[in-house]
C-alpha positions in Angstrom: 30.5 76.5 -27.1 28.1 75.0 -29.7 30.7 72.3 -30.4 31.0 71.6 -26.6 27.2 71.3 -26.2 27.0 69.0 -29.3 29.7 66.7 -27.9 28.0 66.6 -24.5 24.6 65.8 -26.2 26.2 63.0 -28.2 27.8 61.6 -25.1 24.5 61.7 -23.2 22.5 60.1 -26.0 25.2 57.5 -26.5 25.2 56.6 -22.8 21.4 56.4 -22.8 21.1 54.2 -25.8 23.2 51.6 -24.0 20.3 51.2 -21.5 17.4 51.9 -23.8 16.3 48.2 -23.6 15.8 48.7 -19.9 12.8 51.0 -20.6 11.1 48.1 -22.3 11.4 45.8 -19.3 8.4 45.4 -17.0 10.1 45.0 -13.7 6.8 43.9 -12.1 6.3 41.1 -14.6 9.7 39.3 -14.9 10.3 37.1 -18.0 11.8 34.4 -15.9 10.1 32.8 -12.9 12.1 31.8 -9.8 12.4 28.1 -9.1 11.0 28.7 -5.6 7.9 30.3 -7.1 7.3 27.4 -9.4 7.7 25.0 -6.4 5.1 27.0 -4.5 2.7 26.8 -7.5 3.2 23.0 -7.7 2.5 22.5 -4.0 -0.7 24.6 -4.2 -1.9 22.8 -7.3 -1.3 19.4 -5.7 -3.0 20.4 -2.5 -6.0 21.9 -4.3 -6.5 18.8 -6.4 -6.1 16.6 -3.4 -8.7 18.6 -1.3 -11.2 19.5 -4.0 -14.7 18.0 -3.9 -15.7 19.5 -7.2 -17.3 16.8 -9.4 -15.4 18.3 -12.3 -12.0 17.6 -10.7 -12.1 15.0 -8.0 -14.8 12.4 -7.4 -13.0 10.2 -4.9 -15.2 11.2 -1.9 -18.0 9.8 -4.0 -16.1 6.7 -5.1 -15.2 6.1 -1.4 -18.9 6.4 -0.6 -18.3 9.0 2.2 -21.0 11.2 0.6 -23.6 11.0 -2.1 -25.2 13.5 -4.4 -28.4 15.4 -3.9 -29.8 16.2 -7.3 -27.3 15.4 -10.1 -26.2 11.8 -9.4 -24.0 11.1 -12.4 -20.7 10.8 -10.6 -22.1 8.6 -7.8 -23.3 6.3 -10.5 -19.8 6.3 -12.0 -20.3 8.6 -15.0 -16.9 10.2 -15.4 -17.2 11.1 -19.1 -19.9 13.8 -19.1 -17.8 16.3 -17.2 -14.4 15.0 -18.7 -13.2 14.2 -15.2 -10.2 12.0 -16.2 -8.9 14.7 -18.5 -9.2 17.5 -16.0 -7.3 15.5 -13.3 -4.7 14.3 -15.8 -4.0 17.8 -17.0 -3.7 19.2 -13.4 -1.3 16.5 -12.2 0.9 16.5 -15.3 0.8 20.2 -16.3 0.2 22.1 -13.0 2.1 19.8 -10.7 4.8 17.8 -12.4 5.7 20.3 -15.1 6.0 23.1 -12.5 8.2 20.8 -10.4 10.4 20.0 -13.4 10.7 23.6 -14.4 11.6 24.5 -10.8 14.3 21.8 -10.8 15.7 23.1 -14.1 15.9 26.7 -12.9 17.4 25.8 -9.6 20.0 23.6 -11.3 20.9 26.5 -13.7 21.1 29.1 -10.9 24.5 29.9 -9.4 24.4 29.6 -5.6 27.0 30.9 -3.2 29.3 28.3 -1.8 27.6 28.6 1.6 24.2 27.9 -0.1 25.2 24.6 -1.7 23.5 22.6 1.0 20.3 24.6 0.5 20.3 24.0 -3.2 20.8 20.3 -2.8 17.9 20.2 -0.3 15.6 22.1 -2.6 16.3 19.6 -5.5 15.7 16.7 -3.1 12.4 18.0 -1.9 11.3 18.6 -5.5 12.1 15.0 -6.2 10.2 13.7 -3.1 7.1 15.6 -4.1 7.5 14.4 -7.7 7.6 10.8 -6.5 4.5 11.5 -4.4 2.6 12.8 -7.5 3.8 10.0 -9.7 2.5 7.4 -7.3 -0.9 9.1 -7.3 -1.0 9.1 -11.1 0.0 5.4 -11.3 -2.6 4.5 -8.6 -5.3 6.3 -10.6 -4.7 5.0 -14.1 -2.1 2.2 -14.0 0.2 2.4 -17.1 0.8 6.0 -17.9 3.3 8.2 -19.8 6.4 8.4 -17.7 9.8 8.1 -19.3 8.8 10.2 -22.3 6.5 12.6 -20.4 7.0 16.3 -19.6 8.7 16.8 -23.0 7.2 19.6 -25.0 8.6 18.2 -28.2 7.0 14.9 -27.8 3.2 15.1 -28.0 2.7 11.4 -28.2 4.6 9.8 -25.3 4.5 6.1 -24.8 2.9 4.6 -21.7 5.2 2.9 -19.3 4.4 -0.3 -17.3 3.0 0.7 -13.9 5.1 -1.8 -11.9 8.2 -0.6 -13.7 7.4 3.0 -12.8 7.0 1.9 -9.1 10.4 0.3 -9.3 12.0 3.5 -10.5 10.1 5.5 -7.9 11.7 3.5 -5.1 15.2 4.3 -6.5 14.4 8.0 -7.0 13.0 8.3 -3.5 16.0 6.6 -1.9 18.4 9.0 -3.8 16.4 12.0 -2.6 16.3 10.9 1.0 20.1 10.5 0.9 20.5 14.1 -0.3 18.3 15.7 2.4 20.5 17.3 5.1 18.8 19.0 8.0 21.9 21.0 8.7 21.0 23.3 5.7 17.9 25.2 4.7 15.6 24.7 1.7 12.6 26.7 0.5 11.7 28.7 3.6 8.4 30.5 3.2 8.0 29.3 -0.4 7.3 25.8 1.1 3.6 25.8 2.1 3.9 22.4 3.8 6.8 22.6 6.2 8.1 26.1 5.7 11.5 24.8 4.6 12.0 22.4 7.5 14.3 19.7 6.0 14.0 17.4 9.0 10.3 17.3 8.5 10.7 16.6 4.8 12.9 13.7 5.7 10.2 12.2 7.9 7.7 12.8 5.0 10.0 11.1 2.5 10.5 8.0 4.8 6.8 7.9 5.4 6.2 8.1 1.6 8.7 5.2 1.2 6.6 3.2 3.7 3.5 4.0 1.7 5.1 2.9 -1.6 6.1 -0.3 0.0 2.7 -1.1 1.4 1.0 -0.2 -1.8 2.7 -3.0 -3.7 3.3 -5.4 -0.8 1.0 -8.1 -2.3 2.6 -7.9 -5.8 5.2 -10.7 -6.1 7.1 -8.7 -8.8 8.1 -6.0 -6.3 8.2 -8.1 -3.1 11.9 -7.5 -2.5 11.6 -3.7 -3.1 8.5 -3.5 -0.9 10.1 -5.3 2.0 13.2 -3.2 1.9 11.2 0.0 1.6 8.9 -0.8 4.6 11.6 -1.9 7.0 14.1 0.6 5.8 11.6 3.5 6.2 10.8 2.4 9.8 14.5 2.1 10.7 15.2 5.6 9.3 12.2 7.2 11.0 8.6 7.8 9.9 5.9 10.1 11.3 5.5 9.7 15.1 2.6 12.0 15.8 0.1 14.4 14.1 2.7 17.1 14.6 4.6 15.5 11.7 1.7 15.6 9.2 2.4 16.8 5.7 -0.4 19.3 5.0 -1.1 22.7 3.5 -3.2 25.1 5.6 -5.2 27.6 3.6 -5.9 31.2 4.4 -9.1 33.0 5.4 -9.5 35.1 2.2 -10.0 34.3 -1.4 -8.4 33.2 -3.6 -6.4 31.2 -1.0 -9.2 29.5 0.8 -9.7 25.7 1.0 -11.2 24.2 -2.1 -13.8 22.5 0.2 -14.9 25.9 1.4 -15.2 27.1 -2.2 -17.3 24.1 -3.1 -19.5 24.1 0.0 -19.8 27.8 0.9 -18.8 30.2 -1.8 -20.5 28.1 -4.5 -23.9 28.5 -2.8 -24.7 25.0 -3.8 -26.0 22.1 -1.8 -24.7 19.1 -3.7 -23.6 16.6 -1.1 -25.0 14.7 1.9 -23.7 11.8 4.0 -23.9 8.4 2.2 -25.6 5.6 4.0 -22.5 3.5 3.5 -20.6 5.6 6.0 -23.4 6.4 8.4 -24.5 2.7 8.6 -21.0 1.7 9.7 -20.2 4.6 12.1 -23.5 4.9 14.0 -23.7 1.3 15.4 -20.2 1.6 16.9 -20.9 5.1 18.2 -18.0 6.6 16.4 -17.1 10.0 18.0 -15.9 11.4 14.6 -19.5 11.5 13.4 -20.0 14.9 14.9 -17.0 16.3 13.0 -17.7 14.6 9.7 -21.4 15.4 9.4 -24.2 17.5 10.9 -27.4 15.9 12.3 -30.9 16.3 10.9 -34.1 16.6 12.8 -36.0 13.4 12.1 -39.3 14.6 13.6 -39.3 11.7 16.0 -37.7 10.6 19.3 -34.7 10.6 19.7 -33.8 13.5 17.6 -31.6 14.8 15.9 -29.8 12.0 14.1 -27.2 11.2 11.6 -28.9 10.3 8.3 -27.2 9.0 5.2 -28.8 9.2 1.8 -28.9 6.0 -0.3 -25.7 6.0 -2.3 -26.2 6.9 -5.9 -29.9 7.9 -5.5 -31.4 11.4 -5.3 -31.1 12.5 -1.7 -32.8 15.7 -0.8 -30.4 18.0 1.1 -32.9 18.9 3.7 -33.5 15.2 4.6 -30.0 14.0 5.2 -26.8 14.9 7.0 -24.6 17.5 5.3 -20.9 18.0 5.8 -19.8 18.9 9.3 -19.1 22.5 10.2 -15.4 21.9 10.2 -15.6 21.7 6.4 -17.1 25.2 6.2 -13.8 26.6 7.5 -11.8 28.4 4.8 -8.5 27.4 6.4 -9.3 23.6 6.4 -6.1 21.7 5.6 -5.3 19.7 2.6 -3.5 16.6 4.0 -1.1 14.9 1.7 0.3 12.4 4.1 -0.3 12.0 7.9 0.5 10.0 11.0 -2.9 8.3 11.0 -2.2 6.9 7.5 1.3 5.7 8.6 -0.2 3.9 11.6 -2.5 1.9 9.5 0.3 0.9 7.1 2.3 -0.2 10.1 -0.6 -2.2 11.5 -1.0 -4.0 8.2 2.8 -4.6 7.9 2.9 -6.0 11.5 -0.1 -8.3 10.7 1.9 -9.6 7.7 4.9 -10.4 9.9 7.2 -7.5 9.1 9.5 -6.0 11.8 8.1 -2.5 12.3 8.5 -1.9 16.0 5.1 -2.9 17.2 2.0 -5.1 16.8 -0.9 -4.9 14.5 -3.1 -4.0 17.4 -0.8 -1.3 18.8 -0.6 0.5 15.5 -4.3 0.0 14.8 -5.1 1.6 18.1 -2.6 4.4 17.5 -4.2 5.1 14.1 -7.7 5.4 15.6 -6.4 7.6 18.4 -4.6 10.0 16.2 -7.6 10.3 13.9 -10.0 11.0 16.7 -7.7 13.6 18.2 -7.1 15.2 14.9 -10.8 15.8 14.4 -11.2 17.3 17.9 -12.1 14.3 20.0 -10.7 13.7 23.5 -8.6 11.0 25.1 -11.8 9.9 26.9 -13.5 9.5 23.5 -10.6 7.4 22.3 -10.6 5.1 25.4 -14.4 4.6 25.2 -14.3 3.8 21.5 -11.4 1.3 21.7 -13.4 -0.6 24.4 -16.3 -1.1 22.0 -16.3 -4.8 21.0 -17.1 -3.7 17.4 -13.9 -1.7 17.3 -11.4 -3.4 19.6 -8.8 -5.3 17.5 -9.3 -8.5 19.5 -13.1 -8.6 19.0 -13.9 -6.6 15.9 -15.4 -8.7 13.1 -13.2 -10.4 10.5 -9.7 -10.7 9.3 -7.0 -8.1 9.8 -7.8 -6.8 6.4 -11.4 -6.2 7.4 -10.5 -4.6 10.8 -7.7 -2.4 9.5 -9.4 -1.7 6.2 -12.6 -0.5 7.8 -10.9 1.7 10.4 -8.4 3.1 7.8 -11.3 4.0 5.5 -13.2 5.7 8.3 -10.1 7.7 9.3 -9.5 8.8 5.7 -12.7 10.8 5.5 -12.5 13.8 3.1 -9.3 12.3 1.7 -11.4 10.4 -0.8 -8.5 9.1 -2.9 -6.8 7.6 0.1 -10.0 6.0 1.4 -10.8 4.6 -2.0 -7.2 3.2 -2.2 -7.4 1.5 1.2 -10.7 -0.1 0.1 -9.1 -1.2 -3.2 -6.2 -2.7 -1.5 -7.9 -4.4 1.5 -11.4 -4.9 0.1 -13.1 -3.5 3.1 -15.6 -2.2 4.1 -18.2 -3.6 1.8 -19.6 -0.8 -0.4 -23.2 -0.3 -1.6 -24.0 -0.7 -5.3 -25.9 2.1 -7.0 -28.7 1.2 -9.3 -26.5 1.9 -12.3 -24.5 -1.3 -11.9 -25.6 -4.9 -11.4 -22.4 -6.5 -10.2 -20.2 -5.6 -7.2 -17.1 -6.0 -9.5 -18.4 -3.0 -11.5 -17.6 -0.6 -8.7 -14.6 1.5 -10.0 -11.1 0.4 -9.0 -9.3 2.8 -11.4 -10.0 5.9 -13.5 -10.4 5.6 -17.3 -7.9 7.4 -19.5 -8.7 10.9 -20.7 -10.7 11.0 -24.0 -8.1 13.4 -25.4 -5.5 10.7 -25.2 -7.7 8.4 -27.3 -7.8 11.1 -30.0 -4.3 12.7 -29.9 -2.2 9.8 -28.7 -4.2 7.0 -30.1 -1.5 4.4 -30.9 0.0 4.6 -27.4 -3.4 4.8 -25.8 -4.5 1.6 -27.5 -1.3 -0.2 -26.5 -1.7 0.9 -22.9 -5.4 -0.2 -22.8 -4.5 -3.6 -24.1 -1.6 -4.0 -21.7 -3.7 -3.3 -18.6 -6.6 -5.5 -19.8 -9.0 -2.8 -21.2 -9.6 0.8 -20.3 -12.5 0.4 -17.9 -13.3 1.6 -14.5 -13.5 -2.0 -13.3 -10.1 -3.0 -14.6 -7.8 -3.7 -11.6 -4.4 -2.3 -11.2 -1.4 -4.5 -11.0 -1.2 -4.3 -7.2 -4.9 -5.0 -6.7 -4.8 -8.7 -6.8 -7.4 -9.8 -4.2 
C-alpha cells in the first residue's frame, strides 16, 4: 500500500509541476495587450490632445485668438518654452498615438483570425492606417520637417527628419491604399472604436474627407499640385461627409477619468485661466453671430444695455470677472472632441469651388452649408441660420473681401474650440486679421508653426540642426512649405 501511495503522490506532483508556471501568471494583468485595446488607447490619446486647453499641452485656442489668458499670459505672448509645450505635444503624438497605433497594427497582423474574420482584420488594419495618416498630417502641419521614415523604431534614438512635402506625398499613397481596403460588408473594432463604434462605412466617409483635407492643405504648393487635385476631386467623387451625422468625434463620459479634457481644465481644476479674446468678440458681435451664446457667457457691464459679450485684450492681463468666460456648453463633462466634421468639409469644398475645381457645388452654396451646419451643431435654429445668412456682412455676395477673406473668416469662427484647425485655416487663408500682443512688434511674428522640442536639440542634435536649416530656421514665425501667401 505504501508503494501505491508513493506512486500516486509522484504522479500527482509530476502532473502539477507541468502547470506550476500557471500559478505565477497574473490573469488580471496580461503580459500581452490586445491590438484592439491599443487602438482604443491611441484614439483616446489623440482625442484628448485635440480637445485639451491646458497650456502645458495645447495652446492653439490661444494661437487662434479665440481666448486670452487672465493672469499668466506667457502662452498668449507666444512663450512656448517655459512649460516645454513643444516637447509635451511631440511626445503625446509620437508615443501615445502613433506608437500605440503601430503596436496595434503589429499585434493584429500577428494574430490568427478565423477565415470568416479576414474582412474584419483587413478593416481594422485599414482604420489604423487612416488614423495614422490623420496624426501624421497634424504633426507635419505643426512642425514641418519631422522624423518620419526612421521614426517609431526603438533601436534608433536619433532618427533623421524627412522633408514635409515628401511626407505629404507618401500620406496620399497610404490613405488611398487604406480606403481601397475598407469594406463595409465586414466589421472592424466594434466597441473598442470610440469614434464610430466599428462602423466601416462611416470610416470610409472619414477617410475620403481626410483625403479632401490633405488635398486642400497643399493646394497652393506647386510641388504637389497634381496630387492635391486628384485627392480633392477623387474624394468628392467617392463621397465625403454630407451632414453633421457623419462627424468623426469622440464623446466623453460623465465620470472621471473619462470626462472631456475641457471639463477637467475649466471645472475640475478650479482655475479661471481663460476669457474671450477681443479678436473673436469684435468680429462676431457686429454681425450678430448666433453662436456667441454657445461660445461665451455674457458679463454685466453695469450700463444699458446689459449684459454683453466682452473680450479681453489679446495677450494682456484680463481679469476673469470683467470679461466673457467660456460658454456653459464647455462645462459639460461629455463635450465631444471633434477630429473631423461636416462643417470643416464644407469650407474646404467652398474654397475648392472658388478655385475652379469640380466639387458638385458653388463656393457660395458650400459656404452657406458650412455656416448652417456650424450654427445647428452649436444649438442654433434654422431661423437663426436664415437671419444670419441675410446679414450683408455674412452673405457671400456682399461680405467684405476676396473668397479667402470670406471663407477664411467664417471657417475660423466655425472652428471655435478646435484651436489647431482655426489656426490652420488662418495660416492658409490669412484671414481674419489677428491682433498683435505687446510681446511682438511685427505682424509676421505671430506664430505660424511650433518650434521643435528642446530635447531634440540635445539628444538628436545633428538631425535637428539639419532640419532647422532645411526649413529656414527653427522659429515660430518660419512658414511651412504650404504656407506660401
